[in-house]
NUVEXVEX-308663 format. One record per residue: residue number from 1; residue in one letter; x negated, y negated, z of N, C-alpha, C in turn. Coordinates in steps of 0.1 Angstrom, whole numbers. Each point is the difference from the previous one (the first is absolute). Layout:
N
(NUM,"A",(X,Y,Z),(X,Y,Z),(X,Y,Z))
...
***
This chain:
319
(1,"K",(120,335,493),(-14,-2,-4),(0,-1,-15))
(2,"P",(-9,-8,-6),(-1,-1,-14),(-5,13,-7))
(3,"W",(6,2,-12),(-5,12,-8),(-13,-4,-5))
(4,"K",(-8,10,-4),(-14,-2,-5),(-2,1,-15))
(5,"S",(10,5,-7),(-3,4,-14),(12,-2,-9))
(6,"I",(-3,-2,-13),(11,-1,-10),(7,13,-1))
(7,"Q",(-7,11,3),(7,14,-1),(11,1,10))
(8,"K",(-2,-6,12),(11,0,10),(12,-8,-5))
(9,"A",(-3,-12,-6),(11,-8,-5),(7,7,-11))
(10,"N",(-7,7,-8),(6,8,-11),(10,10,5))
(11,"K",(-4,7,11),(9,10,6),(13,-7,4))
(12,"A",(0,-12,5),(12,-7,5),(8,-4,-12))
(13,"M",(-6,-3,-12),(7,-6,-11),(3,11,-11))
(14,"A",(-2,13,3),(3,10,-9),(15,2,-1))
(15,"N",(5,6,-10),(15,2,-1),(4,11,10))
(16,"D",(13,2,1),(6,9,9),(-5,15,-1))
(17,"A",(-2,4,-13),(-5,13,-3),(-14,2,5))
(18,"N",(-7,-11,2),(-14,2,5),(-1,-6,14))
(19,"D",(11,0,8),(0,-3,14),(-4,-15,3))
(20,"G",(4,-9,-9),(-2,-14,3),(10,-4,11))
(21,"F",(-4,-10,8),(8,-4,11),(3,-15,2))
(22,"L",(-6,-8,-9),(3,-14,1),(15,-3,-3))
(23,"L",(5,-10,8),(14,-3,-2),(2,-14,-6))
(24,"P",(11,-3,-6),(3,-13,-5),(-3,-11,10))
(25,"G",(-6,-10,-3),(-4,-11,9),(-13,2,7))
(26,"D",(-6,12,-1),(-13,2,6),(-11,-7,-8))
(27,"K",(-12,-2,7),(-11,-7,-7),(-13,8,2))
(28,"I",(-8,0,-10),(-14,5,1),(-8,-13,-1))
(29,"L",(-8,-3,11),(-8,-12,1),(-14,3,1))
(30,"F",(-8,-6,-9),(-15,2,0),(-7,-12,7))
(31,"K",(-10,3,8),(-6,-10,8),(-9,-9,-9))
(32,"T",(2,-13,3),(-8,-10,-8),(-15,2,2))
(33,"G",(-8,-4,-10),(-14,1,1),(-6,14,-2))
(34,"E",(9,10,-2),(-5,14,-2),(2,4,-15))
(35,"Q",(-8,10,-4),(2,6,-13),(4,15,2))
(36,"F",(10,4,-8),(5,14,0),(-2,6,-14))
(37,"E",(-7,10,-1),(-3,6,-13),(9,13,-1))
(38,"G",(5,2,-12),(8,12,-3),(12,-4,-10))
(39,"N",(10,8,1),(12,-1,-9),(12,0,8))
(40,"L",(5,-13,3),(12,-1,8),(12,4,-9))
(41,"L",(8,10,4),(11,5,-8),(13,-2,7))
(42,"I",(9,-8,-6),(13,-3,5),(10,8,-8))
(43,"N",(7,9,6),(10,9,-6),(13,1,8))
(44,"R",(3,-12,6),(11,-1,9),(7,-13,-1))
(45,"S",(13,-1,1),(8,-12,-2),(6,-6,12))
(46,"G",(1,-13,0),(7,-7,10),(14,-3,-5))
(47,"T",(7,-10,5),(13,-4,-5),(-1,-15,-4))
(48,"T",(11,-5,-6),(0,-14,-3),(-1,-9,12))
(49,"E",(6,3,11),(0,-7,12),(-13,2,8))
(50,"K",(-6,12,-2),(-11,4,8),(-11,7,-9))
(51,"P",(-7,-8,-7),(-11,6,-8),(-11,6,8))
(52,"I",(-7,9,-5),(-13,4,6),(-11,-9,-4))
(53,"E",(-8,-5,9),(-9,-10,-2),(-15,5,2))
(54,"V",(-9,-4,-9),(-14,2,2),(-6,-13,0))
(55,"S",(-7,-4,11),(-5,-13,2),(-12,0,9))
(56,"S",(-3,-11,7),(-12,-1,9),(4,-5,13))
(57,"Y",(-9,1,10),(2,-6,13),(-13,-6,5))
(58,"G",(1,-10,9),(-12,-6,5),(-5,-12,-7))
(59,"L",(-10,-7,4),(-6,-12,-6),(-12,4,-8))
(60,"G",(-3,-9,-10),(-12,2,-8),(3,4,-14))
(61,"E",(-10,5,-7),(2,4,-14),(10,11,-2))
(62,"K",(6,0,-12),(10,10,-3),(-8,14,0))
(63,"P",(7,10,5),(-6,14,0),(-1,4,-15))
(64,"I",(-10,8,-3),(-2,5,-14),(3,15,-1))
(65,"I",(8,3,-9),(3,14,-4),(-7,2,-13))
(66,"S",(-9,10,0),(-8,2,-12),(1,15,-4))
(67,"G",(3,2,-13),(0,13,-5),(-13,6,-4))
(68,"S",(-11,-8,2),(-13,5,-3),(-10,-4,11))
(69,"G",(-11,7,0),(-10,-3,11),(-6,13,5))
(70,"N",(-2,0,13),(-6,12,6),(11,10,4))
(71,"I",(6,6,-10),(12,9,1),(-4,14,-3))
(72,"E",(2,9,9),(-3,14,-3),(9,5,-11))
(73,"G",(-7,6,-10),(7,5,-12),(0,-10,-11))
(74,"G",(-4,-12,2),(-1,-10,-11),(11,-10,0))
(75,"D",(-1,-10,-9),(10,-11,-1),(13,4,-6))
(76,"Y",(11,-7,4),(13,2,-5),(4,-8,-12))
(77,"F",(10,3,-7),(5,-8,-11),(6,-13,5))
(78,"E",(6,0,12),(6,-12,6),(-2,-1,15))
(79,"A",(0,-12,5),(-2,-2,15),(14,3,6))
(80,"I",(11,-4,-6),(13,2,6),(9,5,-11))
(81,"K",(7,11,3),(9,6,-10),(14,1,6))
(82,"I",(10,-6,-6),(14,0,4),(7,8,-10))
(83,"I",(5,12,4),(6,9,-9),(15,4,4))
(84,"N",(9,-3,-9),(14,3,3),(5,-5,13))
(85,"A",(-4,-12,4),(4,-6,12),(7,-14,-2))
(86,"S",(9,-4,8),(7,-12,-2),(0,-8,13))
(87,"H",(3,-13,-1),(1,-9,12),(-13,0,7))
(88,"I",(-10,-5,-6),(-14,0,5),(-5,-15,0))
(89,"L",(-6,-4,10),(-6,-13,1),(-15,2,3))
(90,"V",(-9,-5,-9),(-14,0,3),(-5,-14,0))
(91,"S",(-7,-4,11),(-3,-14,2),(-13,-2,8))
(92,"N",(-7,-11,-3),(-11,-5,8),(-12,11,2))
(93,"I",(-3,6,-11),(-12,9,1),(-8,-3,-13))
(94,"S",(-12,5,0),(-9,0,-12),(-1,14,-5))
(95,"V",(-1,1,-14),(0,13,-6),(-12,0,-10))
(96,"K",(-8,11,0),(-11,1,-10),(-1,14,-5))
(97,"N",(-6,2,-12),(-2,13,-5),(-11,0,-11))
(98,"N",(-12,-1,5),(-12,-1,-9),(-5,14,-3))
(99,"R",(6,8,-9),(-3,14,-2),(-14,2,-6))
(100,"K",(-8,8,6),(-13,4,-5),(-3,15,2))
(101,"N",(5,5,11),(-2,14,3),(10,9,-7))
(102,"T",(-4,8,-10),(9,9,-8),(2,14,5))
(103,"L",(-5,2,13),(1,14,5),(14,5,1))
(104,"R",(10,-9,4),(14,5,2),(6,3,-14))
(105,"Y",(-2,-8,-10),(6,2,-13),(-11,0,-11))
(106,"D",(1,11,-8),(-10,1,-11),(7,-6,-13))
(107,"Y",(10,-8,1),(7,-6,-11),(5,-14,5))
(108,"G",(5,-8,-9),(7,-12,4),(-10,-11,4))
(109,"S",(-12,-1,-6),(-9,-10,3),(5,-14,-3))
(110,"E",(10,-1,-9),(6,-13,-4),(12,-4,9))
(111,"L",(2,8,11),(12,-3,9),(-5,-6,13))
(112,"S",(7,-10,5),(-2,-5,13),(11,-9,4))
(113,"Y",(6,1,11),(11,-9,4),(-3,-4,15))
(114,"G",(4,-12,3),(0,-4,14),(12,6,6))
(115,"I",(12,-3,-5),(13,5,4),(7,6,-12))
(116,"H",(5,13,2),(6,7,-11),(14,4,4))
(117,"L",(10,-6,-7),(14,4,2),(3,11,-10))
(118,"L",(6,11,4),(3,11,-10),(14,5,3))
(119,"A",(8,0,-11),(14,6,1),(0,12,-10))
(120,"N",(5,11,4),(1,11,-9),(14,8,3))
(121,"K",(2,11,-7),(12,7,0),(4,5,14))
(122,"W",(-10,2,9),(3,5,13),(6,-11,9))
(123,"G",(-1,-12,-4),(5,-11,8),(11,-8,-7))
(124,"G",(-1,-2,-13),(9,-8,-7),(-3,-15,0))
(125,"V",(8,-8,6),(-2,-14,0),(-6,-5,14))
(126,"M",(-12,-6,-1),(-5,-8,12),(5,-14,-1))
(127,"Q",(3,-6,12),(5,-14,0),(-4,-7,12))
(128,"D",(0,-13,-1),(-2,-9,11),(-14,1,6))
(129,"L",(-10,-4,-8),(-14,1,4),(-6,-14,-1))
(130,"T",(-5,-4,12),(-6,-14,1),(-14,1,4))
(131,"F",(-8,-9,-7),(-14,-1,3),(-3,-15,2))
(132,"R",(-5,-3,12),(-1,-14,4),(-13,-3,7))
(133,"G",(-7,-10,-4),(-12,-5,8),(-11,10,-1))
(134,"L",(-2,7,-11),(-11,10,-2),(-12,-7,-7))
(135,"V",(-11,6,3),(-12,-3,-8),(-5,13,-6))
(136,"I",(0,0,-14),(-3,12,-7),(-12,-3,-8))
(137,"S",(-11,7,2),(-13,-4,-6),(-9,12,-2))
(138,"E",(-10,-1,-9),(-10,10,-3),(7,14,-3))
(139,"V",(9,-1,-10),(6,12,-5),(-6,4,-13))
(140,"Y",(-7,11,-1),(-7,3,-12),(1,15,-2))
(141,"G",(0,4,-13),(-2,14,-4),(-15,3,0))
(142,"V",(-3,13,-2),(-14,4,1),(-7,-7,-12))
(143,"N",(6,0,-11),(-6,-7,-12),(11,-5,-10))
(144,"L",(-4,-7,-10),(9,-4,-10),(2,10,-11))
(145,"P",(12,3,-5),(1,8,-12),(-3,-8,-12))
(146,"E",(-2,7,-11),(-3,-6,-13),(12,-8,-5))
(147,"V",(12,4,2),(12,-6,-5),(7,-8,11))
(148,"F",(3,-13,-3),(5,-9,10),(13,5,7))
(149,"N",(9,5,-8),(13,5,5),(-1,12,9))
(150,"D",(-11,7,0),(-2,12,9),(-3,-4,14))
(151,"L",(-4,-13,3),(-4,-4,13),(13,-3,8))
(152,"K",(2,6,11),(13,-1,8),(-3,-7,13))
(153,"V",(-11,-6,3),(-4,-5,13),(10,-12,3))
(154,"T",(6,0,12),(10,-9,4),(0,-3,15))
(155,"G",(3,-13,4),(1,-3,14),(13,7,6))
(156,"I",(11,-4,-6),(13,7,4),(6,6,-13))
(157,"R",(1,13,0),(5,8,-12),(14,5,3))
(158,"I",(9,-4,-9),(14,4,2),(3,11,-11))
(159,"S",(1,13,3),(0,10,-9),(12,9,1))
(160,"S",(8,2,-10),(11,9,0),(-1,11,-11))
(161,"E",(3,12,4),(1,10,-10),(13,-1,-8))
(162,"A",(2,7,-10),(12,-1,-9),(13,5,7))
(163,"N",(11,-5,-3),(13,6,4),(1,14,-3))
(164,"E",(7,8,9),(1,14,-1),(15,4,-2))
(165,"N",(4,4,-13),(13,4,-3),(10,-11,5))
(166,"D",(8,2,10),(10,-10,5),(-6,-7,12))
(167,"K",(-12,1,3),(-6,-6,12),(-8,-12,-4))
(168,"T",(3,-12,6),(-8,-12,-2),(-12,0,9))
(169,"V",(-12,-2,-7),(-12,-2,7),(-5,-14,-2))
(170,"G",(-4,-7,11),(-4,-14,-2),(-4,-6,13))
(171,"I",(-5,-13,-1),(-3,-8,12),(7,-13,-2))
(172,"H",(9,-3,10),(8,-12,-1),(-3,-9,12))
(173,"D",(2,-13,-2),(0,-10,10),(-14,0,7))
(174,"V",(-10,-5,-7),(-14,-1,5),(-3,-15,1))
(175,"L",(-5,-4,12),(-4,-14,2),(-15,0,4))
(176,"I",(-8,-8,-8),(-14,-2,3),(-2,-15,2))
(177,"E",(-4,-4,12),(-1,-15,2),(-11,-3,10))
(178,"N",(-6,-12,-3),(-10,-5,9),(-12,9,2))
(179,"C",(-4,7,-11),(-11,9,0),(-12,-6,-8))
(180,"Y",(-12,5,3),(-12,-5,-7),(-7,12,-6))
(181,"F",(-1,0,-14),(-7,11,-7),(-13,-5,-6))
(182,"T",(-10,7,2),(-13,-4,-6),(-9,12,-2))
(183,"H",(-9,-2,-11),(-10,11,-3),(7,13,-1))
(184,"I",(9,1,-10),(7,13,-3),(-4,3,-15))
(185,"G",(-3,12,-2),(-5,4,-13),(9,-4,-12))
(186,"K",(13,1,2),(10,-4,-10),(11,-9,6))
(187,"A",(12,5,2),(11,-8,3),(2,-2,15))
(188,"G",(6,-11,4),(3,-2,14),(13,8,3))
(189,"V",(11,-3,-7),(13,7,2),(3,6,-14))
(190,"W",(4,13,0),(3,6,-13),(12,10,2))
(191,"A",(11,-2,-7),(12,8,1),(1,9,-13))
(192,"V",(2,13,1),(2,9,-11),(11,10,3))
(193,"H",(6,4,-11),(11,11,1),(-2,9,-12))
(194,"K",(0,13,2),(-1,9,-10),(14,3,-6))
(195,"G",(1,7,-11),(13,4,-5),(4,-9,-12))
(196,"T",(10,4,-7),(4,-7,-12),(11,-10,4))
(197,"S",(-1,-12,-6),(11,-10,2),(12,4,-8))
(198,"D",(12,-6,5),(13,2,-7),(4,-13,-6))
(199,"P",(2,0,-13),(4,-13,-7),(14,-5,5))
(200,"D",(7,9,6),(14,-4,4),(1,-3,15))
(201,"D",(-11,2,7),(0,-3,15),(-15,-4,4))
(202,"D",(-2,-13,2),(-13,-5,3),(-6,4,13))
(203,"T",(9,6,9),(-5,4,13),(-7,14,0))
(204,"V",(2,8,-11),(-5,13,0),(-15,1,-1))
(205,"N",(-6,7,9),(-15,2,1),(-7,-14,0))
(206,"R",(6,-9,9),(-7,-12,3),(1,-3,15))
(207,"N",(-11,-4,6),(1,-5,14),(8,-13,0))
(208,"Q",(6,-3,12),(10,-11,0),(-3,-10,12))
(209,"N",(2,-12,-3),(0,-11,10),(-14,-1,7))
(210,"I",(-10,-4,-7),(-13,-2,5),(-3,-15,1))
(211,"V",(-4,-5,12),(-3,-14,2),(-14,-1,5))
(212,"V",(-8,-8,-8),(-14,-3,4),(-1,-15,1))
(213,"R",(-2,-5,12),(0,-14,2),(-10,-5,11))
(214,"N",(-5,-12,-2),(-9,-6,10),(-13,8,3))
(215,"N",(-5,6,-11),(-13,8,2),(-11,-7,-8))
(216,"T",(-12,3,4),(-12,-4,-7),(-7,12,-6))
(217,"F",(-4,-1,-13),(-7,10,-7),(-13,-6,-4))
(218,"F",(-11,3,6),(-13,-6,-2),(-10,10,-5))
(219,"Q",(-6,-3,-12),(-11,9,-5),(5,15,-1))
(220,"T",(11,2,-6),(4,14,-3),(-5,3,-14))
(221,"G",(-4,12,-2),(-6,4,-13),(11,0,-11))
(222,"G",(12,3,4),(11,-1,-10),(10,-10,4))
(223,"S",(13,2,-4),(10,-10,3),(4,0,15))
(224,"G",(5,-12,4),(5,-1,14),(12,9,2))
(225,"V",(10,-1,-9),(13,8,1),(3,6,-14))
(226,"I",(3,13,0),(5,7,-12),(13,6,4))
(227,"L",(11,-4,-7),(13,6,2),(3,8,-13))
(228,"S",(-1,13,1),(3,9,-11),(13,8,4))
(229,"K",(9,1,-10),(12,8,3),(7,-5,12))
(230,"T",(3,-13,1),(6,-6,12),(14,-6,-4))
(231,"Y",(10,2,8),(13,-6,-2),(2,-10,12))
(232,"N",(1,-13,-3),(1,-10,10),(-14,-3,7))
(233,"G",(-7,-10,-4),(-12,-3,7),(-2,-15,1))
(234,"L",(-6,-4,11),(-2,-14,3),(-15,-2,4))
(235,"I",(-7,-8,-8),(-14,-3,3),(-1,-15,2))
(236,"E",(-2,-5,12),(0,-14,3),(-10,-5,10))
(237,"N",(-5,-12,-1),(-9,-7,9),(-12,8,3))
(238,"N",(-5,7,-10),(-13,7,1),(-11,-8,-6))
(239,"D",(-13,2,5),(-12,-6,-6),(-7,12,-6))
(240,"F",(-2,-1,-13),(-9,9,-8),(-13,-7,-3))
(241,"D",(-10,3,8),(-12,-7,0),(-12,9,-4))
(242,"H",(-4,-2,-13),(-11,9,-6),(5,14,-1))
(243,"T",(12,3,-5),(3,13,-4),(-7,3,-13))
(244,"G",(-2,13,-3),(-8,4,-11),(-15,-2,3))
(245,"Y",(-3,1,13),(-14,-4,5),(-10,12,-3))
(246,"S",(-12,-4,-3),(-11,10,-1),(-12,-6,6))
(247,"S",(-9,9,4),(-12,-4,7),(-11,10,-2))
(248,"V",(-12,-4,-3),(-11,9,-2),(-3,7,14))
(249,"D",(4,-6,11),(-3,6,13),(10,11,3))
(250,"E",(11,1,-7),(10,11,2),(6,4,-14))
(251,"P",(-7,10,-6),(5,4,-13),(13,7,-1))
(252,"R",(6,3,12),(14,7,-1),(11,-10,-1))
(253,"L",(-2,-13,-1),(10,-10,-3),(2,0,-15))
(254,"I",(12,3,-5),(3,2,-14),(-2,-12,-9))
(255,"G",(3,-12,6),(-2,-12,-8),(9,-3,-11))
(256,"R",(13,2,3),(11,-3,-10),(13,0,6))
(257,"G",(8,-11,-1),(13,0,6),(6,-13,2))
(258,"S",(12,-2,-4),(8,-12,2),(4,-2,15))
(259,"G",(4,-12,4),(5,-1,14),(11,9,3))
(260,"A",(11,0,-9),(11,10,2),(2,6,-14))
(261,"W",(4,13,0),(1,7,-13),(12,9,1))
(262,"I",(10,-3,-10),(13,7,1),(1,9,-12))
(263,"W",(5,12,2),(1,10,-11),(13,8,2))
(264,"S",(8,1,-11),(12,9,0),(9,-2,13))
(265,"S",(2,-13,3),(8,-3,12),(12,-8,-4))
(266,"R",(9,-2,10),(13,-7,-2),(2,-10,11))
(267,"N",(5,-11,-3),(4,-10,10),(-11,-4,9))
(268,"I",(-10,-7,-6),(-12,-4,8),(-1,-15,0))
(269,"I",(-2,-6,12),(-3,-14,1),(-14,-2,6))
(270,"A",(-8,-8,-6),(-13,-4,5),(-1,-15,1))
(271,"Q",(-1,-6,12),(1,-14,1),(-9,-5,12))
(272,"Y",(-5,-12,-2),(-8,-7,10),(-13,7,3))
(273,"N",(-5,7,-10),(-13,7,2),(-11,-9,-6))
(274,"K",(-12,2,5),(-12,-8,-5),(-11,10,-5))
(275,"S",(-4,-2,-12),(-11,9,-5),(-13,-8,-3))
(276,"Y",(-11,4,6),(-12,-7,-1),(-11,9,-6))
(277,"S",(-7,-5,-10),(-12,7,-5),(2,15,-2))
(278,"V",(11,3,-7),(2,14,-4),(-10,3,-11))
(279,"R",(-6,12,1),(-10,4,-10),(3,14,-5))
(280,"G",(-7,4,-12),(2,13,-6),(-1,-1,-15))
(281,"Y",(-4,12,-6),(-3,0,-14),(13,2,-8))
(282,"A",(12,3,7),(12,1,-7),(11,-1,10))
(283,"D",(12,-5,-4),(12,0,9),(-3,-7,13))
(284,"S",(-7,-10,0),(-4,-7,12),(5,-15,0))
(285,"Y",(12,-1,4),(7,-13,-1),(5,-4,14))
(286,"G",(5,-12,1),(6,-4,13),(10,10,4))
(287,"M",(10,4,-9),(9,11,2),(3,6,-14))
(288,"H",(6,12,1),(1,8,-12),(13,8,-1))
(289,"I",(7,-2,-11),(12,8,-3),(-3,10,-10))
(290,"D",(-2,12,3),(-5,11,-9),(13,5,-7))
(291,"F",(-1,12,-6),(10,6,-8),(13,5,8))
(292,"G",(11,-1,-7),(12,8,5),(7,-6,12))
(293,"N",(0,-13,1),(7,-7,12),(13,-6,-5))
(294,"K",(9,-2,10),(12,-7,-3),(4,-9,12))
(295,"D",(4,-12,-4),(4,-10,10),(-11,-3,10))
(296,"V",(-10,-7,-5),(-11,-5,8),(-1,-15,0))
(297,"I",(-1,-6,12),(-2,-14,1),(-13,-3,7))
(298,"F",(-9,-8,-7),(-12,-6,6),(3,-15,0))
(299,"Q",(0,-5,12),(3,-15,2),(-8,-5,12))
(300,"Y",(-3,-13,-2),(-7,-8,11),(-13,7,5))
(301,"N",(-8,5,-10),(-13,6,3),(-11,-9,-4))
(302,"Y",(-12,1,5),(-11,-8,-3),(-12,9,-4))
(303,"S",(-7,-4,-11),(-11,8,-4),(-12,-10,-3))
(304,"E",(-11,3,5),(-12,-8,-2),(-12,9,-3))
(305,"D",(-7,-3,-11),(-13,7,-4),(3,15,-1))
(306,"S",(11,4,-6),(3,14,-3),(-6,3,-14))
(307,"E",(-8,10,-1),(-7,3,-12),(9,2,-12))
(308,"G",(10,8,2),(9,3,-12),(10,-11,-3))
(309,"G",(3,-8,10),(10,-11,-1),(10,1,11))
(310,"F",(11,-7,-2),(10,-1,11),(9,12,1))
(311,"C",(5,5,-12),(9,11,1),(-1,8,-13))
(312,"E",(-1,13,1),(0,9,-12),(14,7,0))
(313,"I",(6,0,-12),(13,7,-2),(-2,10,-12))
(314,"L",(2,13,2),(-1,10,-11),(13,4,-5))
(315,"G",(2,12,-6),(12,3,-8),(10,8,7))
(316,"D",(11,2,-7),(11,8,5),(6,-5,13))
(317,"N",(0,-13,1),(6,-7,12),(13,-7,-4))
(318,"I",(10,0,9),(13,-6,-2),(2,-11,11))
(319,"N",(3,-12,-4),(3,-11,10),(-12,-2,9))
***
């Protein structure tokens, strides 16, 4: 018989120490046409040959997983959180997180994620994470902060804590394809890694091997894709349509952001992307190479009606 709640699914996907019981190759499937409110927590790994899959079943509209709504205790920071887990496939669902109820958290009004990937010292390196055929929409924080960089709202957030002594912490081998992002307070996809970089080893404290392809980013408040502290990244065949979007009807759209935005990264290729009607009061170009990058190729891209221009390149960049 079908389970009735996200809480039941969370018990299955907990780690061994918390009595999780899902096995590699198992699937958690949500019924089409339904909405499930809460915080889906994935803390369990599949294998390369047998990933754990979160998807849908039945005919009709994609099921919605929402981190906000009529939830006892208030809204969550994210609808789906994947923490220290590898070999995961998430496909054919819709994700929302329109945070308004602050009962659960009396801080973090500038935070909201559709899907949040988190690697820390308790897990080390997460790897082999695929997101395919998703619709991620209506992801907003409670309100906008005064400072642009303080807003962390993201459709898919890829977050790593700093390396610990001799232990590598990071997220490797991420594929995001054939997804649709719209009405998100800031970024569609955003990769970050804490910790200090090593001038002698470009892989230190950087996430690795991130591919973002064949997606549409429509009316996102910030950039479509932000790759920060990334080693090896491919951004291709995406449509960035009205990134940096703002609206009087939704004041939580930040209204600033290039189609793709690269910072302190290594070995990045962005190709065959299209940027339309990018808007914003600063740093709002078809695509953007910010500070501290090395070996970045932007080729075969198209930009039309982008407020800042085709491409912005800032300082401390090599090749």
